[in-house]
TIZAZA-360592 format. One record per atom (N, C-alpha, C): x, y, z; residue in three letters. Coordinates in steps of 0.001 Angstrom, whole numbers, padded with zeros to 6 digits, always signed. Each point is the difference from the previous one (the first is absolute). Layout:
NODE        X        Y        Z  code
NODE        X        Y        Z   ALA
...
//
This chain:
NODE        X        Y        Z  code
NODE  +045061  +058272  -082188   MET
NODE  -001164  +000344  +000795   MET
NODE  +000422  +000143  +001467   MET
NODE  -000415  +001078  +000631   ASN
NODE  +000358  +000257  +001397   ASN
NODE  -000971  -000712  +000933   ASN
NODE  +000531  -000610  +001043   ALA
NODE  -000831  -000655  +001007   ALA
NODE  -000640  +001059  +000885   ALA
NODE  -001177  -000307  +000495   ASP
NODE  -000715  +000906  +000892   ASP
NODE  +000740  +000068  +001337   ASP
NODE  +000528  +001176  +000400   PRO
NODE  +000769  +000083  +001246   PRO
NODE  -000846  -000188  +001255   PRO
NODE  -001322  +000052  -000125   THR
NODE  -000867  -000198  +001172   THR
NODE  -000629  -001390  +000019   THR
NODE  +000386  -000875  -000915   ALA
NODE  -000585  -001341  -000070   ALA
NODE  +000209  -000773  +001291   ALA
NODE  +001107  +000218  +000691   TRP
NODE  +000271  -000714  +001245   TRP
NODE  -001067  +000269  +001051   TRP
NODE  -000683  +001152  -000087   GLU
NODE  -001027  +000343  +000978   GLU
NODE  -001222  -000905  -000108   GLU
NODE  -000147  -000678  -001112   GLN
NODE  -001152  -000866  -000202   GLN
NODE  +000383  -001473  +000034   GLN
NODE  +001136  -000328  +000545   SER
NODE  +000431  -001387  +000086   SER
NODE  +000122  -000419  +001457   SER
NODE  +000256  -001273  +000217   SER
NODE  +000127  -000504  +001365   SER
NODE  +001451  -000009  +000467   SER
NODE  +000839  +000726  -000685   VAL
NODE  +001394  +000117  +000403   VAL
NODE  +000308  +001454  +000276   VAL
NODE  +001106  +000230  +000634   THR
NODE  +000412  +001365  +000293   THR
NODE  +001414  +000214  -000500   THR
NODE  +000340  +001225  -000205   ARG
NODE  +001357  +000313  -000407   ARG
NODE  +000963  -000302  +001132   ARG
NODE  +001148  -000479  -000352   VAL
NODE  +001052  -000226  +000982   VAL
NODE  +001035  +001093  -000213   VAL
NODE  +000298  +000708  +001076   VAL
NODE  +000997  +001050  -000084   VAL
NODE  +001370  -000659  +000006   VAL
NODE  +000756  +000143  -001069   PRO
NODE  +001324  -000630  -000020   PRO
NODE  +000922  +000660  +001026   PRO
NODE  +000937  -000758  +000544   PRO
NODE  +000915  +000599  +000973   PRO
NODE  +000876  +001063  -000653   PRO
NODE  +000386  +000980  +000792   VAL
NODE  +000900  +001043  -000469   VAL
NODE  +001338  -000621  -000380   VAL
NODE  +000448  -000949  +000807   GLN
NODE  +001232  -000756  -000254   GLN
NODE  -000311  -001472  +000255   GLN
NODE  +000766  -000919  -000575   PRO
NODE  -000224  -001414  +000308   PRO
NODE  +000239  -000263  +001490   PRO
NODE  -000854  -000839  +000589   ARG
NODE  +000126  -000313  +001421   ARG
NODE  +000542  -001399  +000192   ARG
NODE  +000755  -000192  +001085   LYS
NODE  +000430  -001320  +000436   LYS
NODE  -000951  -000409  +001118   LYS
NODE  -000711  -001076  -000212   LEU
NODE  -001084  -000367  +000903   LEU
NODE  +000424  -000807  +001217   LEU
NODE  +001249  -000381  +000111   ALA
NODE  +000428  -000845  +001115   ALA
NODE  -000138  +000710  +001348   ALA
NODE  +000378  +001260  +000085   LYS
NODE  -000037  +000722  +001276   LYS
NODE  -001392  +000553  +000316   LYS
NODE  -000660  +000576  -000992   VAL
NODE  -001337  +000566  +000192   VAL
NODE  -000900  -000549  -001114   VAL
NODE  -000605  -001166  +000245   PRO
NODE  -000791  -000617  -001065   PRO
NODE  -001315  +000704  -000293   PRO
NODE  -000457  +000870  +000894   PHE
NODE  -001304  +000647  -000181   PHE
NODE  +000062  +001405  +000550   PHE
NODE  -000318  +000969  -000843   VAL
NODE  -000074  +001400  +000426   VAL
NODE  -001134  +000652  -000769   VAL
NODE  -000794  +000813  +000691   GLU
NODE  -001110  +000681  -000662   GLU
NODE  -000332  +001295  +000714   GLU
NODE  -000614  +000887  -000755   LEU
NODE  -000599  +001213  +000546   LEU
NODE  -001493  -000297  +000042   LEU
NODE  -000523  -000299  +001182   ALA
NODE  -001401  -000384  +000133   ALA
NODE  -000484  +000286  +001409   ALA
NODE  -001299  +000189  +000124   GLU
NODE  -000630  +000192  +001304   GLU
NODE  +000615  +001164  +000771   GLU
NODE  +000470  +001021  -000712   GLY
NODE  +000597  +001161  +000648   GLY
NODE  +001354  -000277  +000615   GLY
NODE  +000702  -001021  -000525   ARG
NODE  +001299  -000350  +000559   ARG
NODE  +000940  -000479  -001105   ARG
NODE  +001279  +000137  +000254   LEU
NODE  +001011  -000757  -000717   LEU
NODE  +000126  -001249  +000843   LEU
NODE  -000279  -001163  -000594   GLN
NODE  -000022  -001220  +000791   GLN
NODE  +000570  -001154  -000806   GLN
NODE  +000468  -001012  +000717   GLY
NODE  +000545  -001136  -000706   GLY
NODE  +000539  -001070  +000920   GLY
NODE  +000637  -000968  -000635   VAL
NODE  +000592  -001138  +000688   VAL
NODE  +001500  +000029  -000260   VAL
NODE  +000786  -000117  +001070   VAL
NODE  +001457  +000069  -000069   VAL
NODE  +000570  -001291  +000574   VAL
NODE  +000918  -000610  -000722   SER
NODE  +000641  -001232  +000472   SER
NODE  +000930  +000303  +001164   SER
NODE  +000087  -000958  +000917   SER
NODE  +000912  +000122  +001131   SER
NODE  +001438  -000129  -000493   SER
NODE  +000890  +000737  +000602   GLY
NODE  +001404  -000118  -000357   GLY
NODE  +000673  -001190  +000664   GLY
NODE  -000621  -000545  +001049   SER
NODE  +000646  -001069  +000756   SER
NODE  -000683  -001362  -000112   SER
NODE  -001268  -000032  -000390   ASP
NODE  -000739  -001259  -000052   ASP
NODE  -000759  -000069  -001321   ASP
NODE  +000385  -000930  -000863   ILE
NODE  -000603  -000102  -001327   ILE
NODE  -001503  -000292  +000052   ILE
NODE  -000470  -000574  +001087   GLY
NODE  -001411  -000339  +000132   GLY
NODE  -000851  +001088  +000637   GLY
NODE  +000586  +001149  +000304   ARG
NODE  -000737  +001067  +000686   ARG
NODE  -000142  +001209  -000907   ARG
NODE  -001185  +000603  +000042   VAL
NODE  -000218  +001264  -000703   VAL
NODE  -000609  +001004  +000974   VAL
NODE  +000186  +001248  -000331   TYR
NODE  -000551  +001090  +000801   TYR
NODE  -001009  +000766  -000838   TYR
NODE  -001087  +000373  +000627   VAL
NODE  -001008  +000839  -000633   VAL
NODE  +000241  +001406  +000521   VAL
NODE  +000279  +000904  -000922   SER
NODE  +000384  +001363  +000375   SER
NODE  -000893  +001002  -000712   SER
NODE  -000267  +001119  +000655   TRP
NODE  -000765  +001059  -000650   TRP
NODE  +000308  +001360  +000607   TRP
NODE  -000256  +001027  -000804   ILE
NODE  +000119  +001397  +000426   ILE
NODE  -001267  +000702  -000464   ILE
NODE  -000676  +000658  +000911   ALA
NODE  -001267  +000660  -000315   ALA
NODE  +000221  +001353  -000661   ALA
NODE  -000843  +000297  -000981   ALA
NODE  +000036  +001312  -000652   ALA
NODE  -000487  +001057  +000988   ALA
NODE  +000611  +001158  -000038   GLY
NODE  -000415  +001122  +000837   GLY
NODE  +000642  -000019  +001372   GLY
NODE  -000315  -001006  +000811   THR
NODE  +000554  -000056  +001362   THR
NODE  +001413  -000555  +000017   THR
NODE  +000333  -000815  -000988   HIS
NODE  +001287  -000704  -000110   HIS
NODE  +000211  -001005  +001119   HIS
NODE  -001087  -000356  +000698   ASP
NODE  +000117  -001058  +000997   ASP
NODE  +000402  -001281  -000713   ASP
NODE  +000644  -000907  +000708   PHE
NODE  +000560  -001182  -000648   PHE
NODE  -000127  -001217  +000902   PHE
NODE  +000114  -001164  -000629   ASN
NODE  +000016  -001250  +000741   ASN
NODE  +000794  -001037  -000780   ASN
NODE  +000569  -000930  +000726   CYS
NODE  +000712  -001121  -000589   CYS
NODE  -000125  -001168  +000969   CYS
NODE  -000526  -001112  -000497   SER
NODE  -000136  -001198  +000814   SER
NODE  +000056  -001204  -000917   SER
NODE  +000197  -001175  +000591   THR
NODE  -000047  -001207  -000813   THR
NODE  -001437  -000208  -000452   THR
NODE  -000185  -000908  -000947   ASN
NODE  -001344  -000246  -000501   ASN
NODE  -000925  -000563  +001091   ASN
NODE  +000555  -000513  +001089   ASN
NODE  -000838  -000452  +001114   ASN
NODE  +000060  +000975  +001179   ASN
NODE  +000240  +001261  -000298   ASN
NODE  -000119  +001129  +000926   ASN
NODE  +001027  +000053  +001127   ASN
NODE  +001153  -000618  -000180   ARG
NODE  +001082  +000189  +000958   ARG
NODE  +000730  +001283  -000388   ARG
NODE  +000184  +000918  +000945   PRO
NODE  +000629  +001276  -000352   PRO
NODE  +001431  -000167  -000488   PRO
NODE  +000393  +000868  -000891   CYS
NODE  +001364  +000030  -000510   CYS
NODE  +000923  +000441  +001136   CYS
NODE  +001098  -000716  +000180   GLY
NODE  +000950  +000328  +001058   GLY
NODE  +000759  +001292  -000243   GLY
NODE  +000083  +000448  -001245   GLY
NODE  +000732  +001220  -000314   GLY
NODE  -000865  +001249  -000014   GLY
NODE  -001274  -000157  +000303   LEU
NODE  -000940  +001126  -000047   LEU
NODE  -000016  +000715  +001339   LEU
NODE  +000398  +001257  -000021   HIS
NODE  +000010  +000800  +001229   HIS
NODE  -000705  +001319  -000290   HIS
NODE  +000607  +001104  +000329   THR
NODE  -000627  +001296  -000262   THR
NODE  +000149  +000433  -001454   THR
NODE  +000899  -000666  -000732   ARG
NODE  +000204  +000269  -001428   ARG
NODE  -000276  -001269  -000787   ARG
NODE  -000272  +000119  -001280   PRO
NODE  -000237  -001198  -000820   PRO
NODE  +001196  -000962  +000001   PRO
NODE  -000292  -001290  -000094   CYS
NODE  +001019  -001049  -000019   CYS
NODE  +000549  -000189  -001414   CYS
NODE  +000948  -000934  -000138   LYS
NODE  +000611  -000253  -001310   LYS
NODE  -001009  -000580  -000991   LYS
NODE  -001022  -000717  +000485   HIS
NODE  -001020  -000535  -000903   HIS
NODE  -000796  +001137  -000639   HIS
NODE  -000320  +001012  +000799   LEU
NODE  -000709  +001161  -000541   LEU
NODE  +000886  +000761  -000978   LEU
NODE  +001301  +000060  +000289   GLY
NODE  +000936  +000621  -000948   GLY
NODE  +000017  -000739  -001325   GLY
NODE  +000000  -001328  +000060   SER
NODE  -000035  -000801  -001225   SER
NODE  -001310  +000200  -000750   SER
NODE  -001102  +000091  +000746   LEU
NODE  -001307  +000233  -000616   LEU
NODE  -000012  +001332  -000737   LEU
NODE  +000504  +001042  +000633   VAL
NODE  +000052  +001318  -000632   VAL
NODE  +000890  -000040  -001242   VAL
NODE  +001159  -000622  +000113   ASP
NODE  +000908  -000093  -001149   ASP
NODE  -000670  -000691  -001186   ASP
NODE  -000682  -001118  +000255   GLU
NODE  -000661  -000731  -001085   GLU
NODE  -001233  +000741  -000504   GLU
NODE  -000675  +000729  +000875   GLY
NODE  -001111  +000842  -000444   GLY
NODE  +000469  +001059  -000975   GLY
NODE  +001174  +000555  +000274   VAL
NODE  +000602  +001004  -000896   VAL
NODE  +000386  -000638  -001326   VAL
NODE  +000533  -001216  +000034   VAL
NODE  +000347  -000696  -001242   VAL
NODE  -001265  -000287  -000807   VAL
NODE  -001056  -000441  +000676   GLN
NODE  -001245  -000365  -000682   GLN
NODE  -000737  +001220  -000544   GLN
NODE  -000166  +001033  +000823   TYR
NODE  -000875  +001119  -000349   TYR
NODE  +000716  +001318  -000264   TYR
NODE  +001243  +000129  +000418   GLY
NODE  +000723  +001258  -000111   GLY
NODE  -000102  +000783  +001294   GLY
NODE  +001066  +000701  +000351   ALA
NODE  +000054  +000742  +001266   ALA
NODE  -001076  +001062  +000089   ALA
NODE  -000225  +000726  -001099   ASP
NODE  -000991  +001074  +000047   ASP
NODE  -001406  -000528  +000243   ASP
NODE  -000352  -001103  -000654   ARG
NODE  -001345  -000552  +000178   ARG
NODE  -000212  -000519  +001419   ARG
NODE  +000977  -000719  +000547   VAL
NODE  -000121  -000521  +001363   VAL
NODE  -000073  +001160  +000990   VAL
NODE  +000840  +000994  -000167   ALA
NODE  +000004  +001157  +000915   ALA
NODE  -001333  +000745  -000055   ALA
NODE  -000530  +000182  -001197   ARG
NODE  -001324  +000658  -000122   ARG
NODE  -001087  -000846  +000645   ARG
NODE  +000025  -001308  -000234   TYR
NODE  -001010  -000893  +000561   TYR
NODE  +000028  +000044  +001523   TYR
NODE  +001199  +000006  +000575   LEU
NODE  +000136  +000044  +001457   LEU
NODE  -000197  +001408  +000563   LEU
NODE  -000156  +000964  -000884   ARG
NODE  -000185  +001414  +000368   ARG
NODE  +001168  +000506  +000857   ARG
NODE  +001195  -000199  -000557   VAL
NODE  +001222  +000458  +000641   VAL
NODE  +000191  +001477  -000314   VAL
NODE  +000312  +000788  +001008   SER
NODE  +000277  +001416  -000201   SER
NODE  +001227  +000147  -000897   SER
NODE  -000098  +000806  -001036   GLY
NODE  +001094  +000180  -000942   GLY
NODE  +000199  -001224  -000882   GLY
NODE  -001091  -000670  -000340   ALA
NODE  +000061  -001252  -000764   ALA
NODE  +000752  +000154  -001316   ALA
NODE  -000097  +001168  -000612   GLU
NODE  +000650  +000201  -001301   GLU
NODE  +001518  -000027  +000099   GLU
NODE  +000547  +000201  +001196   ALA
NODE  +001454  +000003  +000177   ALA
NODE  +000552  -001389  +000331   ALA
NODE  -000881  -000968  +000285   VAL
NODE  +000439  -001346  +000370   VAL
NODE  +000400  -000757  -001258   VAL
NODE  +001227  -000535  -000014   THR
NODE  +000481  -000707  -001181   THR
NODE  +000446  -001432  +000274   THR
NODE  -000040  -000434  +001269   SER
NODE  +000469  -001356  +000315   SER
NODE  -000746  -000547  +001211   SER
NODE  +000115  -001314  +000186   GLY
NODE  -000595  -000649  +001156   GLY
NODE  +000530  +000526  +001324   GLY
NODE  +001329  +000097  +000170   PRO
NODE  +000517  +000525  +001271   PRO
NODE  -000491  +001421  +000309   PRO
NODE  -000075  +000869  -001023   GLU
NODE  -000526  +001356  +000219   GLU
NODE  -001450  -000068  +000447   GLU
NODE  -000771  -000852  -000641   LEU
NODE  -001409  -000144  +000349   LEU
NODE  -000146  -000499  +001434   LEU
NODE  +000774  -000983  +000375   LEU
NODE  -000060  -000546  +001356   LEU
NODE  +000345  +001070  +001036   LEU
NODE  +000997  +000833  -000300   ARG
NODE  +000376  +001080  +000936   ARG
NODE  -001100  +001054  +000118   ARG
NODE  -000806  +000167  -001040   ALA
NODE  -001052  +001023  +000006   ALA
NODE  -001240  -000426  +000781   ALA
NODE  -000088  -001267  +000357   LEU
NODE  -001173  -000486  +000728   LEU
NODE  +000068  +000412  +001456   LEU
NODE  -001147  +000357  +000557   ASP
NODE  -000018  +000490  +001373   ASP
NODE  -001060  -000712  +000846   ASP
NODE  -000314  -001240  -000341   GLY
NODE  -001025  -000743  +000735   GLY
NODE  +000559  -000760  +001183   GLY
NODE  -000857  -000790  +000588   GLN
NODE  +000380  -000816  +001141   GLN
NODE  -000532  -001412  -000198   GLN
NODE  +000496  -000913  +000808   HIS
NODE  -000431  -001395  -000082   HIS
NODE  -001475  -000102  +000360   HIS
NODE  -000758  -000653  -000860   GLU
NODE  -001433  -000199  +000209   GLU
NODE  -000302  -001478  -000206   GLU
NODE  -000056  -000802  +001063   PRO
NODE  -000246  -001437  -000158   PRO
NODE  -001334  -000269  -000697   PRO
NODE  +000002  -000977  -000889   ALA
NODE  -001211  -000399  -000719   ALA
NODE  +000185  -001424  -000499   ALA
NODE  -001091  -000740  -000149   PRO
NODE  +000118  -001372  -000507   PRO
NODE  +000547  -000029  -001423   PRO
NODE  +000754  -001045  -000285   ALA
NODE  +000631  -000150  -001308   ALA
NODE  -000889  -000729  -001000   ALA
NODE  -001117  -000526  +000430   ALA
NODE  -000806  -000904  -000812   ALA
NODE  -000441  +000577  -001339   ALA
NODE  -000440  +001231  -000037   VAL
NODE  -000538  +000567  -001240   VAL
NODE  +001076  +000069  -001080   VAL
NODE  +001158  +000536  +000344   VAL
NODE  +001081  +000130  -000981   VAL
NODE  +000514  -001381  -000404   VAL
NODE  +000171  -000888  +000964   PHE
NODE  +000512  -001323  -000321   PHE
NODE  -000995  -000776  -000862   PHE
NODE  -001280  +000148  +000250   SER
NODE  -001023  -000654  -000828   SER
NODE  +000039  +000514  -001429   SER
NODE  +000204  +001308  -000169   ARG
NODE  +000108  +000562  -001353   ARG
NODE  +001213  -000591  -000715   ARG
NODE  +001099  -000163  +000717   PHE
NODE  +001199  -000607  -000569   PHE
NODE  -000276  -001441  -000434   PHE
NODE  -000615  -000784  +000870   LEU
NODE  -000308  -001387  -000342   LEU
NODE  -000952  -000090  -001184   LEU
NODE  -000933  +000926  -000077   ARG
NODE  -000941  +000013  -001131   ARG
NODE  +000754  +000273  -001294   ARG
NODE  +000921  +000947  +000021   HIS
NODE  +000806  +000281  -001189   HIS
NODE  +000831  -001225  -000391   HIS
NODE  +000536  -000707  +000980   LEU
NODE  +000769  -001210  -000293   LEU
NODE  -000870  -001066  -000663   LEU
NODE  -001248  -000093  +000430   SER
NODE  -000867  -001035  -000574   SER
NODE  -000237  +000231  -001491   SER
NODE  +000019  +001236  -000441   TYR
NODE  -000183  +000282  -001430   TYR
NODE  +001180  -000525  -000826   TYR
NODE  +001171  -000108  +000607   LEU
NODE  +001163  -000529  -000705   LEU
NODE  -000143  -001484  -000313   LEU
NODE  -000844  -000686  +000739   GLU
NODE  -000196  -001423  -000201   GLU
NODE  -001014  -000319  -001090   GLU
NODE  -000736  +001010  -000460   LEU
NODE  -001010  -000224  -001031   LEU
NODE  +000644  -000151  -001367   LEU
NODE  -000589  -000823  -000855   PRO
NODE  +000529  -000098  -001360   PRO
NODE  -000228  +001317  -000750   PRO
NODE  +000875  +000289  -000931   VAL
NODE  -000111  +001228  -000783   VAL
NODE  -001234  -000089  -000888   VAL
NODE  -000832  +001017  +000048   THR
NODE  -001214  +000045  -000807   THR
NODE  -000460  +001438  -000143   THR
NODE  -000796  +000238  -000998   THR
NODE  -000611  +001322  -000163   THR
NODE  -001459  -000037  +000425   THR
NODE  -000476  -001170  +000415   ALA
NODE  -001389  -000138  +000457   ALA
NODE  -000165  +000709  +001342   ALA
NODE  -001181  +000541  +000253   PRO
NODE  -000236  +000677  +001280   PRO
NODE  +000011  -000980  +001171   PRO
NODE  +000382  +000486  +001164   LEU
NODE  -000010  -000798  +001218   LEU
NODE  -001372  +000123  +000658   LEU
NODE  -000561  -001124  +000408   ALA
NODE  -001343  +000002  +000591   ALA
NODE  -000089  +000925  +001208   ALA
NODE  +001024  +000032  +000834   GLU
NODE  -000048  +000831  +001201   GLU
NODE  +000020  +001493  -000295   GLU
NODE  +000327  +000367  -001234   MET
NODE  +000036  +001418  -000374   MET
NODE  -001270  +000443  -000712   MET
NODE  -000962  -000877  -000187   HIS
NODE  -001196  +000326  -000760   HIS
NODE  -000920  +000981  +000697   HIS
NODE  +000188  +000230  +001256   TRP
NODE  -000868  +000936  +000698   TRP
NODE  +000278  +001445  -000387   TRP
NODE  +001161  +000271  -000671   PHE
NODE  +000273  +001342  -000462   PHE
NODE  -000995  +000375  -001087   PHE
NODE  -000558  +001184  +000021   PRO
NODE  -000941  +000395  -001061   PRO
NODE  +000734  +000081  -001334   PRO
NODE  -000642  -000484  -001048   ALA
NODE  +000609  -000003  -001333   ALA
NODE  -000005  +001397  -000604   ALA
NODE  -001068  +000728  +000178   ALA
NODE  -000088  +001339  -000581   ALA
NODE  -001144  +000756  +000670   ALA
NODE  +000100  +001292  -000011   VAL
NODE  -001069  +000843  +000509   VAL
NODE  -000711  +000565  -001210   VAL
NODE  -001290  -000202  -000053   ARG
NODE  -000785  +000480  -001152   ARG
NODE  -001010  +001020  +000426   ARG
//
């Protein structure tokens, strides 16, 4: 018997898009395509207790990188810093170069095959912005890891409509 392929639409869970390739979470523990940006959290290369919140906006390709408490990245100048390079690389591993390039609306997106190519194709500028929204999303995702494994619905997700009739 075949399962209904649209059954997930009537449940309180959502499909998880599997990564294109397995990711190593130590350097970039959180990466997502959300809110019109490729955004995420990147570990510091010099301080194990520091993380950077980095993002690149779709369309404009404007970018920002700062610590989670809004201290600017020291390597951020007129071009993206190494944290943004790591974010792009892990975004490509997670979603694939073509999907990230299309999402960011990179000119010639179909020709982009790697993170470094994608980074070179960006033409934005530094746009300072608070890190709180992205960092809060990261912390929220971490909190789900602490929950016991269950198939029962989560109370905080009950506000999603079950079905449209």
